[in-house]
N, C-alpha and C positions, 0 to 999 in steps of 0.2 A: 576528719573528725579529731584526729590527734593534734593537727595544727591549730584547730579552733580552741582546743583545751589549753594548749601552750600559750596562745595569745591571750586567752581569758585570764590565766594566772598572771601573765605579765602585766595586764591591765590592772588587776587588783593590787599587785605589788606596788604599782606606781600611783595608786589611787590616793590622793591626798584630801581633796575636798569632796564633800558629798552634797554640796548645795546644788539646787536645780538651776538650769540655765534657761533664761528667757522668761522668767516669771518673777514677780516681786518678792515672794517669800514662799519657800516650800512648806508643805504641810508636814507636821511631825509624823513619824511612822506609827502605825497602830500597834496595839499589843497583840499577843497571840490570840487567834480566834476572835478578833474584834469584829463587830458587826455594826453596820450602819443601816439607816432607814431604807426601805425599798424604794422610796421616792426622795432621794437626796436633793438638796438645793443646788449643789454644784457637782458636775461630773467633769473629770479631767481626762484629756487625751494629749498625746505628745505629737511632735512633728520633727522629723529628722531629715535635714537636707543641708547642703552647702549654700550659705547665703550668697556668696560672691561667685556664682556660677551661672551659666546660660540657663540651666534648668531651675536652679534655686531662685534666681531673680523673678522668674515668672511664677513659680510655685508659691513664694512667700505672700505675694499680693493676693493670689487666689485663695490661699488658706485663710488669711485674715478676713477676706470678703465672705467666705463660706461660713465661718464661725459667726460673723455678724448676722448673716441671713438666717442661720439656724436659731439664734437667740431672739430674732425679731419675728419668727414664725410661731404662731400660736398652736399649730397643728402637730408640731414635732417638739417633744420634750417640754410640754407646757409646765410652767412654774419651775423649770430647772435651767440653770445657767451652764452652757457648755463652755469650758475653759480649755484653751490650748496652751501647751508649754513648748515653745520653740527652742530647738537645739541646733547649733551650727556645727556641722561635721568638718568644716574647714578643708575640704578636698583632701583629707588625709584618712587613710584606713585606720591608723592607730588612734588618732585623736577622735575620729568619728565613732570608733568603738567605745572609747571612754565616755563621750557625750551620751551615747545610747544607754550605757550602763547607769550613768547618773540620772538619766531621764526615768529609768525604771524605779528609782527610789521614791518618786512622787505619786505612787499609787495611781498611775494612768490605767484606764481600762483598755486602751488601744493606742497604737502609735501610727501616725500617718508617715510612712517612710519605711526604711531608709531609702535615700536616693541612690546610693552606691550599691552595686551587686556584691562587691567584696565585703562591705560592712554587713549586708543582709545575710551572707553566709555565716558570719560569726554571731550576730545578734539573734538569728533564728534559733540558735541553741538556747540562748537566754529566754527567748519568748516561749519556747517549748517548756522550759522549767518553771517559768512564772505564770504561764497560761495567759499571756497578753498578746492578742492578735496584732500582727504587723500589716498595715494596709499600705503597700508600696505602690506609689504612683509613677516610679521611674526605674526601678530595678528590673531590667528586662531579660536577665540571664535565664535561659530556658531551664537550667537544672534546678532552679529554685522552686519549681513546681513538684519536686520529688516528694515522696511520702515521708522523707526524712524531716521535712519542715512543715508539719501540719498547721502551725500557727502563722505561716507566711501566706498572705493573700495578695495576689497581684491585681491592682486596680487599673493597670494599663495592659497593653498587649505584649505578649511574650515574643522574644526574638525568634522563637521557633516558627511562628507564622510569617514574620518578616523575611526569614531566610527562604521559606517556600515561595513567597512572593517574588523574591529576587531570582530564584531558580526558574520559575515560570517565565519570567522576563528573558532569562538567558536561553531557555528552550525555544521561546517564541522567535528568537533571532538565530537559532540553529548553531549556537556556539557549544563547544564540548569541553573546553578547558578554561579555567579561570585562575587567577592569582589572588589570594586573600591577603590583604594588608590589614593588620589589626594591632591593637594595644595588648601587650602580653599580660593581661590580668584575667580575673575570673570571667568577667563579662565578655572580653574579647575572645578568649580561648573557647569558651562554651558556645558563643554565638557562631564562631567559625566551624566548630564541630557540628552544629546543627546544619550549617550550610553544606558541609561535606556529605552529611547523611541525605539531605534533600537532593543534592546533585547526583548521588549514586543511584537514586531511584529513577533518574532521567537518563541514565547511562552517560553521565558526564562526571567531571571530577575537578578537584582543586589540584592543579599541577604543582603549586608551590605555596607554602604558608610563610608569609613575611611578617615576623613578629617585631613590633617596635616596643622598646622599654617605656614604661609609664611616664618617665621623666626624660624622654629622649631629647637630645640636642639636635640642632640643625645638621651637624656633621653626621650624626647617627642616621638621621632620616635620609640625607643625601647619599650616603654609602648604600643604604638599603635599596633606594630607588634605582641607583646605578646597577645594582645586582639584578633586580627584577627586569630591568630594561634590556639586559642581555639574553633574556629567556624568550621562549617562543610565543607564549600567550601574550595577548594585548588586552585582555579583559581583566580589569582590576576591580575587586570588590573591597571597598574601604570601610572598615568597621572600627572606628576610633571614638575618642571623646569630643564633644562639641567645643570644648574650650581650647583644644590644641590641634584639632583636625585641619584647620585652615592652613597651617604651616606646611602640611604635606603637599597641598595643591600648589602653594607658592613655590616650593622647591621643584616640584614636578614641572611647573611652567618654565623654570630656568633651565631644566634639563631637556626641554622640548618634548616632554611626554604628554603635553596637552594638545598635540597636533593631530593631523589627519591619520587615521588608522588605529588610534587608541580609543578605548572605551573605559570610562570611569563610572562605577556604580557606587553611590554612597548610601549608607543606611540612614535611619531617621535622625542621626546626630546633625547632619548638614542642614536639613530644613528647620530643625529646632534652633540652630544657631542663626540662620538667615531670618527666620520669623522674629527673632528677638532684636534684630538690628535694622529691620526694614524701616525706611528704604535704605538698602545697603549702599556702601560706598562704591563708586564706579570702578575703582581699582580691584576691589574684591570681586565684583561681578565679571570683570574681564578675565580674572584668573580662572573662574569656574565655568567658562563658556563650554557648552556641550556635555556637561555632567548630568547624569540621570540620578535622581535621588528618590527615596521612599519616605513618606511621611504618614504618621498615624491619621487615619481618616476620621474627621470630626464632621458629622452632618451639618450642613449649612442651614441653620434654623434662625428664626428671629431671636430666640432666647440666647443663642450664641453671639449674635451681633450686639445685642443689648449688653451682654456681660462684658464683651471686649471694650465697648464704649465706656462702660462703668469703670473698668480697670484703668483705662487710660486717663480717666478724670481723677483718679486717686492722687492725693497730694504727696504721700510718702512712698510712692512706688520707686523701685530701683531700676526700672527699665521702661523704655518708651513703647515697646511692642511685646507681645506675649506669644509663646509657642503652645503646642498641643498639650504639654505637660501641665500647663495652668488649668486646663479643663479636667484632667485626671486628678489633680490635687484637689480641686474644688469638689468634684464628685466623691472623692475619698472621705472628706469631712462629712459630707451629707450621708454617705453610706454608714459611717460610724454613728452619726446622730440618729438616723432612722433605726439602725439595729439596736441602739441603746433604748430607744423608745419602745420598740417591740419587746425587748428583753425585760424591761421593767413592767410593761403591761401584762406580760405572761407570768408575773410573779417572781422574777429574778431579783436578787439582792446584790448590790455592789459592796462587797466586803473583801478584805485582804487578810491573809494569815502568814505568819512567819514560818519558814520552812526549817524544821529542826536540823536538817542536814547542812544548813548554811551557818550554823552557830560557830563562833570562834571558841574552840575548846583547848587550844594549846598556846594561848597567849599571843596569837597572831595579830598583827596590826591591820589586817584586812577587815573592813567593816561589812562582812557578809550579811549580818543580821539586818542591814538596812533594806535588803531586797525581800519583798513580800510577794506571795502568790495570790493571784486573783481567783477567789473561790469559785466564782461563776464563769470562769474563763471558757471552760469547755462548752457550756450551754450558749454563751455569748458567741463563740466561734461558729457554732451551727446556725445561730440566728443570722449572722452576717452572710453565710453561704447561701441561705435561702431567700435573701432579699431580692426584690425585683421591682425596679422603677426606672424611669427615663431621666437621665441626667444631661448635662451639657455635652458630654462626650458620646452620648448615645445610650443604648440599652445597658443597664447595669444588672447583669444576671450572670451567674456562674454555672459552668458545666461540671461534669463529674470530676474533672481534673483541676478544679478551682481556677480555670481560666475564664476570662470574659467571653461571652458568646459573640458571634458575628465579627470576628477579627477582619479588619479591612485597612487598606493603605491607598494613599494617593501616590501616583507615579508622576514625578515632576521632571521637567527638562529645563535646565538653565540656559536661556538664550536671550540675548539683548540685555536689558536692564532688570529683568524680573524672572519669575518662575512661571512656566506654562504647564498646565496639567495635560498629559498625553494619555491618561487612562487611569483605571482603578484596578485594584486586586482585592478579592475577598475569597475566603475559603468556600463560599457558596458558588461563585460564578467564575473564579479565576480572573483572567485579564479581560477587561471590558472598557468601552468608552462611556458606558452608562454608569451612573452612581450605584453603589451597592443597595441603597434604599429602594431605588427603582426596580432593581432586579429581585429584591426580596418581595416586593409587592406583586411581581409577576408570578412568583412561586414556580418558576420553571425548573424542571428536574434535570435538564441536560445542558444548562448554560455553561458548565465548566468543561464541556467536551472541546477537543482540539479545534474542531471546525468553527466554534463560536468565539474563539479567542481573537481579540482585536484591540489594536492600539492606534492612536494617531501617530503621524510621522514624527521622527526625532531629528533634531539638529545635533550632530555629533561634534566632538572636538575638531577644530580646524574648519568649522562651518560646513562640514560635509553633510549631505542629505542621504547619501548612499550608505547602507548598513555596512560597517567594517567587517572584514572577514574574520577578525579576531585573533589573528596570529601572523607572525612573520618568521623568516628563517632565523634560527639562533645564531649567536656570535656575530651579530651585525651583518647578516647577509652572506656569510661564508658559503661558497658553492656546495651543493649537494654532492656527496661522494657516492657515485652510482657504480655498483659492481656489475660487470657484464661478463657472462661465461665465455671463455676463450675456447670455442668449439673447434674440433677437427673433423667433424662430420655434420651433414645437414646444415651447411653454412648459409642456406637460404633464409634460415630463421634469425641467426645472429652470428656475426663474425668480425674479425679484426679488419680495419680499413686504414690505408695509409693517408687518406684525406681526412680533414676535420669532419666530424668530431672524433674520429678514430675508430668508430664502429659503424656497422651497417647491417641491414637485414630487415625482415618483415617486422620483428618485434621492436626494433629501434624506430622504424617508421611509425608504428602505432603509438609508441611512447611520445615521440616528438609531436605527432599530430594532436595527441591529447593535451600536451602541455600548451600548444598554441591556442587551445580553446579556453584556457584558464584566464581569468580577468587580471592576472598579475604575472610578472616575470618570475621565472624560476632559474636562478644561476645553477649550473650543473657541471660536473666533471665526470666523464666516463673512465672507469678503471677496469682493465681486463683482469679477470680472475681465472687462473689456470696457467699451466706451463706451456700450453700449445702442442704438447706431444700426445695428449689424450684428453678426452672430455673431463671437466672438473666434476667433483662430487657435489650434486646440487644441495644435499642436506647440509654439507659443510658451508656452502655458499650462503644459505639462509641463516645458519648459525652466526656467521660473520656479521650479518645485518643485525641480528638480535643482540650481539655483543658490542654494538656501537662502533665496529670497525668500518662499517659502511652505513650510509643513510638509507640506501635502497638497493634492490637487485632487479635489474631489467633484463629480460630475456625469456626463454622458453621454460619458465619456472612453473611447475605444476602445483596447483593448490591441493594439498593433501592434509589430512587431519592433524598429524603430529606437527606440521609446520605452522598451522594456524594458532597453535598454542603459545607461540612466542613472537610472532610477527603478524602484521596486518597485511592482507592482500586487497588489491583492487578488485573491481568487477572483472570476471574473466573476459578476455578479449578474443579467446579462441577456445572452442570446445575440445575436449580431449578425453581419452579413456584407453585403457589397455585392451589390445586385441591380439588374437593368435593368427600368425601368418604361416602358410605352407606353400610349397611349390605346386604347380599344375602341369599336366601333360595331355597331349591329344590321345584319346582313347577310341578304338574302333567300335562300331556299333554292334550290338548283339543281334543274333538271328531272330530273336523274339522282340526286337525293338518296336515292332508295329503294335504290340499290346500295351506299351507304356503310356501312350497319351491319356488313357482313361484309367481310373481306379477300378478295382474289382466291382465295387458297388455300382459305379457308373455303367460298366459293361452289363451287369445283370439287369438293371432297371431299363436300359436301352433295349436289350433283347426282349424283355417282357412286354415293353410297349409296342415293339414291332408286331408281335403275335396278337396283342390285345387290339391294336388298330386294325390288323388284317381280319380278325374275327368280327369286329364291329362293322366293317365295310361289307363283309360277306352277309351278315344278317340284314343289313339295310338294302343290299342289292339282290338277294336271293329271289325275291318274288317278282323283281322287275327285269333282271338281266339274265338272259339265257347262258351267258358265259360263267355264271356262278351257280349253275344247276348241273345235274348229272348224278352219277353214282356217288355214294359216300366217299369212296377212295378218291375219285376225281375232285370232289369238292374240298377234301382235306388238303390235297396237293395244291389246289388253287389258293387256299387260304395262306399256306406257307409261301408259295411263290409270290403271291401278290404282296405279302408283308415285306419280304426281303428285297423284292425288286424296286420298292419305293425309294430305297437308298440311292439307286442309280437312275431313277426316273425312266425305267425301261419296262414297266409292266405293260403287257399287251391287252389286259382286260380293261374295258372302258367302264366307267361308272355312269349310270343313267338316272339314278334317283337323286333328288335334291339333297336329302340328308347325307347320302353317301358322298356326294361331291363336297359338301361342307366339311365333313370329317377329313376327307382326303386333302383338301387345301390346307387345313390347319396342320395336319401331320407332315405334309411336304415342307411347310415352313420350318417345323421343328427339325426335320431331317437336314434342311439346308444349313441351319445353325450348327448342328452337331457335326456335319461334314466339314464345314469351314474350320471349326475349332480343332477338330481331329487333325486336319492337314497342317495347321499352324503349329500345333504342339509336337507332332511327329517331326516336322522340319527342325524345330529347335532341339529336340532330343538327339537327332542324328548328327547335329553339328556342334554339340556341347563339348567343352573341355572338362575332363574329369580330374578330380584331385588325385594326385599320386600318393598321398598319405592317408592313413586311416584315421588321423586325428580330425574330429569334427567340431571341436570347441575346447573350452578350458577344462571341461569335465574329463574328456578323453586324455587331455594332456596330463592332468593330475594322476589319473589311474595308470598311465604308462610309466616306463622306467628309462625312457630315452632322453638324451640331452636336449636342453632348451637354450636358445640363444637370447641374450638381452643386450641392450645398448650400454656402453661404458658410461658410468656416472648416473644411470637412471635409478629412480626409486623402485623400479620393477623388481630388483633383486630382493629388497627388504619385504616387499609385498608378497612375492612368491614364497619366500621362506617362512615369514612370520605369520602371514594371514592364511595362505593356502597350504602351508606345511610341506612344501616340496623340498626334497633333499638338496642341500647346498652343493653336493657333488654333481648334480645334474645341470647346474647353471653354468653356462659358457658366456663369458664376456666378449663382445664383438666391438671392435674399435671404430669401424666406419661402414659405409654402405657396401663397399666391395666385400668386406668381411661378411656381411649379411648374405650377399649373393653367393659367395663361395661356399659358405656353410650350408645353405639350403640346397644348393645343387649337389654337393657331395652326399648329403644325407647322413644319418647316423652310422651306416655301415662303413663309410669311408672317412670317418673322422669329422663329419659335419654335425648338424642338428636336425631334429625331426620337425621343429617349428621355432618361430621367433615370437617372443612376447614384447611388444613395445607400444608406445602411444600412437593413436590413430593419425595425427598429422605427419609423423615420420613415415608411417607405413604408406600413406597415400602418396607421399613423395617417392618412396621406394618403388611402388607399383607403376607410377607414371614414368619413372626413369628407366624401367626395365620392360616396357611394353606389356605390362600385365602378365609377366611370367610367374608372379606369385599372387596368391589370393588370401583374403581373410576368411576364417571359418568361425561359425558361431556368432554371438553378439559381443558387444563391448561388455566386459565384466567389471569395469569400474566406470563411474561417471564423475568427471572432474573438469578442469579447465586450466588454462594458463593465465596467470595474473602477475602483476608487478608487486614485489614484496617491499614493505616499509617497516620501519620500527614501530613498536606498539604505540597506538593512539596518535599516529601522525595524521594531521589534517589533510595532507596531500593524498592519502589513500582514498578518502571520501570524495575530494574534489575530482581526482582523476577517474574515479568510478563513474561519476556523472558525465565526464567528458567522453569516456569510452562508450557509454550508452548513446551519446549524441553521434559519435562516429558510426555506430551500428545503424542508427535510425536514418542517417542521411546517405548511407551507402558507401561512405568513404572507407570503411573497414573492409568491405568486400573488394573495393578497387585495389587496395594495397595487397590483399590476399592474391588477387589475380596477377598482380605485377610480379610478385616474388615466387609464387608457388604454381608450378605447372599442374594442371588438373586433367587427367585422362580417366574417364570412367572405366573402372574394372569391376564389372559385376560378376559375382560368383553364381554360376548357373548350376543349380542343383537339380538332378533328374526328378527327384520327388516333388520339387517345387513346380515343375512343368506339367505334372499330372493334373488332369481335369477331373474334378470330383462332382458328385451329384449336387452339391451345394450351389454350383454355378448354373445349373440347368433346371432346378426343381420348379421354377416358375413356368418354364415352357411345358414341362410335363404336366403340371397342374392344369394349365389352360387346355391342353389337348385332352386330358382325361375328362374335364368338365364338359367339353363339347361332345365327346363320345357318349357320355352318360346321358346328356340332354337329348341327343339324337335318338338314342335307344328308347328313352322314355316316350318321346313323341311317336316313334315308330310303333311301339307296343300299345299305346293308347289308341292309335288309329286302327290297329289290327283288332283290338278288343271291340271297338265300336262296330267294325265290319262283321265280326263274329256274332255280335248281338243281332245285327240286321239279317244275318244269314240263317239264323235258327228258324226251321220251318214251322208253320202254323198247324194246329190240329185238324183232322179230317172233318168234312161237312157231312151231315146226315141226309142231305137232299140229293145225294148221289153224285156230287161233284167229284172230280178227279182226285184221287187220294195220292198223296206223296209217297214215294217209295219208302219201304220200311226202314231203310238205312238212314233216312232223314227224320223219321218220327222220334223225336227226343223231347223230353220236358227238361226244364231247368234242373230238376233233381237228378236226372239220369245223364246229364252231360258229363262226359269224361275228359280227362286230360289228353287221352289219345285222340279224341275228336278235334280238340284244339290244335294239337300238333299237326294233324292231317290238314286242318284248315290253313294253318300258317304255311304249310309246305306247298299249298296250291299257288299257282301263278296268279299274279295280280289281274291279268286279263280274264282268266276263268272266273275269278271271284266277281269281277265287275259284270260279266255276262250273266252269271247266275242271279245276281242281285237285280239286274235289269229285267230278267224273265219274271222273277218274283213280283216285281213292281207291276208288270203288265197283268199278271194273274190277279193281283189284288184289285186292280181297277175293273177287270172283267167280272170278277165275282161280285163286286159292288153293283155293277150294272144289272146282272141277273137277279140279284136280290131285290133290286128296285122294281123290275118287271113283275116278279112273282108277287110282290106285296100289292101292286096295283090291280092285278087280275083277281086276287082274292077279295 
């Protein structure tokens, strides 16, 4: 704001002439509060651009054609002549600003332009003061859309959308770092800023911003390109001016930066330049081979083709071909004409008034009074913003931020002698091989999803068809400096070697195998870190990588939270986590060890089922089997004996009933399973090794006060003291594996440790090497892994992660593990874990219980049916034999006692009584028949 005011004062101080440029004679300024007719005969608009420029040569012809078309159209501004005042800004910010200020003296209601974003920033303040809308067809600086410039209206697409289109293209090819090369002016800086914002949303970034002076010499450009060529990224986004941008490619060609492995992405300046000189010279196209460029998307309509043909037939044109800015300039004139027409039809008046604040009151030579304010400017501005029509460039309609709706770009690839379209981008669909108009007609809501993004193949610099990886090693291929921990213990993982490459071990083999899977060579140099007397501190090792003293750290480096804050790790190649290790010893069995195979609940349920099944079998066999009859004392003994004897298959009582045998078969199967499980569990318990320490996990270790051993250089010390708040005095640093063994065997009473806390891979090696003299207790209380550490944002971290996954999937990782690391299974046998609970057998008990209940139901249904048949009939009056009194019962007098007596009878007796009753019924029926016949 301050810079704009200073420049404005400078312009006024140098202002000599107040004559308009580009018209035959300027109109004299009106007096204060002057008013003209609501339907004037002439309405003036201005046009600000550089005549002798790539954009200006196209725009000039389009503006002249648009004014002619408006004046010949009877539907727009009937009876009114639209007059345009052309002003040449001469490719100069200062002179352009002077021209713009002079233009404002001519009482224009709007200005088509300016072309330059720099001039737009200054003139927008004047437009705000004079209420004259600026319809810019070429100023693409995203910051011009700010609320600070209400009278600036962009009639082309903002670079904000172009940068998002470029970022989608970058993400499509999975690149993460780019170098931005730009002209160091308002347009360049603000465009690159928008690019950086868009990249950050995709978790990518600009690794370097290479600014070029606006009037850069070839030497300046060459020095800059040499500088960026020494950097890692090979993705260049070129955001410069169309009049000077080609020189950058020419110098890059000489520096061999247009060869295989490089990626050049140009903004719309390059298609604008090429479209203006088509067909381009062969030498120009040879320089640009493989470049990807973005161009404003103009729908391919018959109206567009007709307009291009018309422009080419103009006699006074300054160019043979025309770029997209010609369409935006044409539509800008029509936008002003339509808005003026609506403004006048709605009762607006075109009048200008002098601003009292611009009067010269102290004898100044500045002709400030020549500047007048458009009285209806505010109403006219809102009229423009609500216009809606279809122009040559597409739909002319503004969103709430004063940007044209439906921004879209063509994605071009320069190959051979021309431009080939490899796809399109729009804020509706993202990347697509279909034109935006087609996708808008489909009205699909998910076309911008990642899975729908698609482009045609690209021919990259050097005629390469394979997508470049986008980066190389910095400093022209200087070998990677790889730090390797110089360990004194557990050398299976990584250690010094006298043979090339100077190191060996499991971690080195994994790293080398992963590098071999990469599609490019990686020069490397292994450098031992540590003095060799003790293990190095791994936190310090990672810090060295972060401080650029090393490019990477390869070894048994654990991925922990504080380390990931300043370095990047690959995918873990080995799982890890802290565990607690204690010694074990043989322990003699307890006299009550036979009770340990089952839990108390299991013992209770098993005993209950023994009695339950014995009772069920007794009920089912009591009426059939004489071995289940006798005195109550004898029957009770039989039930208990039969129940318990089924465990050994030694019961002497035979089962004769069908239901009894069914229940017994199911129960014997259950007993067989229980016996087998009991035997196996008891055997395991009697031979188990018991822990000699009372520590059962990390919780017990925290609550104790005894010393704890850790490995020298391990992150375990910091974790135990800072995370678990264990006293530093309890931590004992152990140098090697023998130190582990001695400390654990001595124990805390004799100067040793009660347990050791270390990572699982080391502990597995320790247990395998000592024939399982030590065991882990509890679970891993951290979950992490080992990975290779690289400097922040190193592309190698991503590529090696993919390679490590491939090694894991094809089994190569496991093969290397088996080669270097002995693996003896040392399972920790816990007595409680060998106990069998009811949960393992409830299914068997459920089946047995169901069979028993069903058998009882069937038995009692049968008994009830017999009991009903057994009930005696009433006495006959004809003197037939009367049943004994003890059998004369009615249904109402039947007692529970009679039922029990009936149930207690033998089955044989019941069947005999029922047989006699059946005979008597038949005999009585015969006698009744004879008596009836004699009567």
